[in-house]
N, C-alpha and C positions, 0 to 999 in steps of 0.2 A: 367534343369529349371532355366530361368532369374532369378537373384536375384532382389528383390525389395526394393525401399528406399522411406521411407516416409519421404516429407520434410515439415518443417513448412511454409508455403507460405503467404506472405503480399501483394503480386501483385505488388512490387517496382522492380526496377531494380536489386538489388543484388539476391532478390530470385528467380527471373524470369530467370536470367542468372544462377543461381544454378541448374535449371533443367537439361539444357544441359550440364553444366560442369562436373555434377555427373555422367551421362550418359557416357561421354566422359573417363572421369578418372577410373570409376568402372565398365562400362557396364552394370550397372543395370537398370531396367525400375524405373521411378520415379513417386510417387502418390503423390500431392499436396494436403495441408491440409490447409483451411482457417479458422479462428475463429473470429467471430466478439464479442469482449467485449466492444462494445461500441466507437470504435476508429473513428468511422464517416469514411468519404472519399467515396469511390467508391462503387457501389452496388455489393452485393456478387456474384451475378451471371456473372456480368462483370468480377470479378476477378477469378472466374471458369472458362470462357470462354478463359481466358489471359493464364491461365496455361496451359490449352489443346493446345492452339496455341504454346506455347513455349516448347512443347515436352512431357508434362506430359501424362502418359497412362490412368491415373485416376484422377480426381480432386472433393474434397470435401469441402463443405462450410458449416459452422455451426453458426447458431444464438445463441450465447452462453451470450446473456446479462444478462438475469433473472438468469442463472446459475451462472453469475461470481457475480452478487450482491448477491444473497441469500446465496451462498456457500463460497464466499472469500471474498467480502467487508464487509460483516455482520459481520463475526468473527473479522474482524479488528477493526470496529466500537465497539463491545462487549470489546475487549481488550484495547480499546484507543489507538491502534497501532500507535507509532510514533517513527520511527526509529531516535536516537540522539536527541529525545525529540521534532522533528520538521516535520519529513518527514513520511507522511500517507501511505508509502509503494506502491504507485501507480503501477509502473512496477512489482514489485516484486508479488503483487498479482495476475497479469494476467497471469504470466509464467505457475503455476501449473494448471490454469483453460485449457490454451494450451496443456499443456503435457499431460493432459487426453484424450484430441481427438488425439493426435497424437499417443498414445500407443494402443489406441481403433482402430483407422485405421491400424495401423501395425499388429495388431492381425486379423481383418478383411481380410487385402489384402495379408496376409501371408509375410509379409516384415520381414528382420531380423535386419534392419537399420534403425536409426532415424537421419535425418539431420536437422540443422537449419542454420541461417545467420548470428550468432554472432561473434564477434572478439574475440581475444586472451587476451583483456584488459579489459574488463568488467565484470559484474557481472551475466550477464543472460546466459551466457555459462555454468556456474555452475548451475543455477536454472533450465535450461533444462535438463542437463545431470545427475545431483544428482535426480531430480524428475523422469526422465524415468529411471533410474537404480534403484529406489525406487519401482516404479510399474509393471516394467518388467525387472527383473536383466539381462535376457538374450540377450536383445536388446543391439546391436552396436550404437554408435553415431558417426557422424563425422560433422565438420564445415568447408564447403570449403573455406570461407572468413579465418579462422585462419589455417586451416590443409593444404591448397594449396596456401596460400598465394594471395589470390584473391582479388587484390587491385582494387579500382575504376577504374582506367584506363584500367585495364586488362577486367573488367566488361564490359565496355562500348564498348572497341575493340570486345568483345565477341559478345554483343549484335548486334552491326552493321555487323558482318561477317557473323552471322548466319541469319539476317534480322528478330529479334525478334521483334515482335509488343509491343515496350515498349520504352517511351520518354528515349533518353541518354544524353540530353544537359544540361537540367536546373537541379540545384542542389542546394538545400536550404543551405544557411551558418550554418544551424543548424543541430544536429541529435535530433530527436523528437519521442518520443513514447507516444502514448496517448490512453487512455480508458474511460470510463465513470466516474471512481473513480478519474482521474485526467490527468494531461500533464506533460511531463518531456522535458526538453530543455538543451541540453549541446554542446560542440564544438564551433568553430568560433572565434570569439573575446571574448566570454565568459570565455575561457581558461585563460586568464589573470585575475586574481583573484581581480585587482585593477578596471577593467574597470566594470562599473554599467550596469544591464540590461537596454535596450532601450525599448519602448513601443511595437515595432512590434516583440519582443520576445513573447509575450502575445496573447492567443486566448481566454482562457475561462473566461477571467476576464478583466472587465472595469478598467480604471484608477481611484484608488480610490482616486486621490485629486480633480477630477471632482466633484462640487459642485451638490447634488441631495439630494431629500427627504429619510428619513429613511424608512427602511421596516421592518414591526413587524411581527414576524412570531411565531406561536406556534408549535412545534413538540412532537407528543405523541407517547410514547415508551409503550410496553409490553414485559416483561422479556428481555429488553434490545434491541427489536427489532423496529425501528421506523415503526408504523402502520398508522400515520395520520398527514397530515399536515394542521393546521388551522381548524382541526375538520373534513376534509375530508379523508377517508381511501384511503392509498396509498400501493403499494408494495414497497420491496425495493429499487427495480430499480427506481421506480418512486420517491422516497424520494431524491435518489441521484439526479437524472435528475432535478427535479424542485428545488434543492437547489443549484445545480450547476447554473442556470438561475438566481434565485435570489440573492444569497450570491454572484456569479460572476458578478452580475451588479453592486456591491459594493466594488469590486476589493478584495473580502476576498479570502484566501487561496493561496496568493502568498508567495514561498518560495524560498530565495535565500542564500544557503548554500555551505560549503566546506563539504564533508562527507567524511566518511571511507569506501573505497570500501573494499570488501571481499578478491579482489587479492592482498591487502597490500598497494596500492596508494591512496592518497587523491584525490578527484575529485571535480570539481566545477559543480553544479547542479541548476538549477532554475525549480521549480515547481510550478503548478497552480493545486489546488485541494479545489475548494470553497465548494462544496457539503459535501465532506469528512470531511473537517476541521469544517463546521457547524454542521454536526451531531455528530462529536466526541466531540467537543465543549459542546454539548447540554447534549450528554450521561454521561461526566465527572461529570457534574453538577447534574444530576438526581442521580447519584452513591452518589454523596456527601451527599445527602438527604436520601438515602434508605439502603445504604450499612453500615453494623455495622463496628466501628473502626479499630478492630485488622484484620478484613478480607479486609477492604480496603487498610491498610496499606501492607500488605502481597500482595495483587492485584497487587499494582504499581509495586513490584519487578517482579511479573511473566509477567506483562505487557512488560517491559523492555525486558525479556529474550525471551518472545513470539516475538516480533518485531524484535529482531536480528536473530532468527531462520529463521524467514521468509524471511527477507532481505538476509541472506545467502543461500538461496534454500533449506531450509530443511522443507519445508511446509509437505512433507509425513514422516517426523522423528518419532520416537516412543515418544520422548521427547515432541515435538510440537502436537501431537494427545493427550497425558496426560494433557498438560497443557489447552488444548481445554476443557475437561471435568471440570477441576476448573474453567474454566472462564465461561462456562455455567451455573455452580452451582451458581457463585457469582452475576451472573445476573438474579438469580430467583426472586427476589422482586424489579428489576430496571423497575419499571412500573410508568406512571404519565405523566405529561405535563411540558414541559419547553418554557418558553417565552423568545426570544431573540429580540434584535435590530439589524438589518443588516445595517451597514452605516460606510463609511469612511474606509474600509479595515478590519473592526473588526465585529464580531460577538459577542455580548454582551449580556449576560443573564440578564435578569430583573425579572424573575419570575419562581416560582418552586411550584408545586403540586403534591401529590400523596397519594393515600390511603395506601401506604404501608411506608408512611413517618417517619422517626426515629426522625425527629424534634419535641419536645414537647413544645409548646409556654409557658407553665405555669412553664415549668423548665427552659427555657432560659430568660423569662422577668426578669427585674429589676424594675418592678413596683409591685403595691399592688396586692395580689394574688399570687406571687411567691412560688411555692411549692419545690422549692430546698432548703433542710434544710443545711444552710451553717454551724451550729455549728459541724457538721462533718467533715469539710474540715480541722480543726486543727489537730485533730488524723490523718486523712489521710495522710498530710504533713509530719508528724512526722515519720509515717511508711514507706513511700514512700521515704523518702532522708536518711532513717537510715543507710543502706548500704554504701552511698557516704560520710556519715557523722562519720562514724566508720573508714574508710579507711583515710579521712582527718585528724583524731586525730591520726592515727598510723604515717602518713607522718609528723606531726608536732613533734612528739616525736622522730623520726629518727634525723630530722634536728637538733634537740637540743642535741642529742647525738653525732652528728659528729664534731669531733674535728679538727679544721681549721688553727689550730696554725703552723706557718711555721717550 
């Protein structure tokens, strides 16, 4: 029986060439799998037909936009997930979505190997292969670009020789990965970290310096889930899409950073994530209103670790799964409305309301009617600072006892 390989297929030059390349190198039949996570571009059926024209024996396409939003972007919103306090895990979230479809296709078609088009320098090779091994430890993984040194020049030559129906001449100066949650841009002149991004780098956002009227939006959450925009019910996908458009029009969600890659190098990345940044900003503020202090403090530690696990490709790991349970529990009372002004590259919270609010006006006010008993504070401070006070007295005695005479 001929071996079969499932290939993560994008429809571009590299993965189109991978179909014939894998067949030549391994003798295996190739099943191409394309997953739509809101990256835009060509119609899925066009991509499917191209895969077959390039030599795939089977080609599957999946519209996974709602799945991606509900099962991957939403947990990131609940976790306020920002790798290195800035990056909302745009690419890292899409990889486990794609991995699930690759593994399902491998089981369906009797394949024993999964292939992807990643290089040996980035994070995505880890995300694909660690994810695949977590869901199906028996599957093997190959990466032609990495394992067979398939350079772009070689890919173009192969495509031209084989007469593949794919453009081989035009090449963007950037490496771009995008989905509905955001867009990542790297390489080209951006590799010099002194160079500032130019406007043609961006696609999801307008120039924040361009004068325009502010946009006020009210985002409604229920148990941490965005359920309405300006009072109109939305799915998670619709919430992201609408805020991509509205926040993007004001240049919100542009991120230019040098980040720590899992493989040990630092990399300059430019991101656009208008909807993600607007939703996470709103969610964080609603948590400030509804989550008890000690839980909130601990959750911030969990959020950082959760983001690191996802960035590192450990979406399906036991620790990530356990932290999901904590994060869902912490979001139990995160329900209510956040009003924001979108303008000049910023999403600024201007109002909060919630039936589950822990904010008590009568305790917080300094005006007449204050219900906070200030007489209790003196004793509280004495007890709260007692251990430090005792330590300070000890240290003072020790310094007096120390003989510094030469």
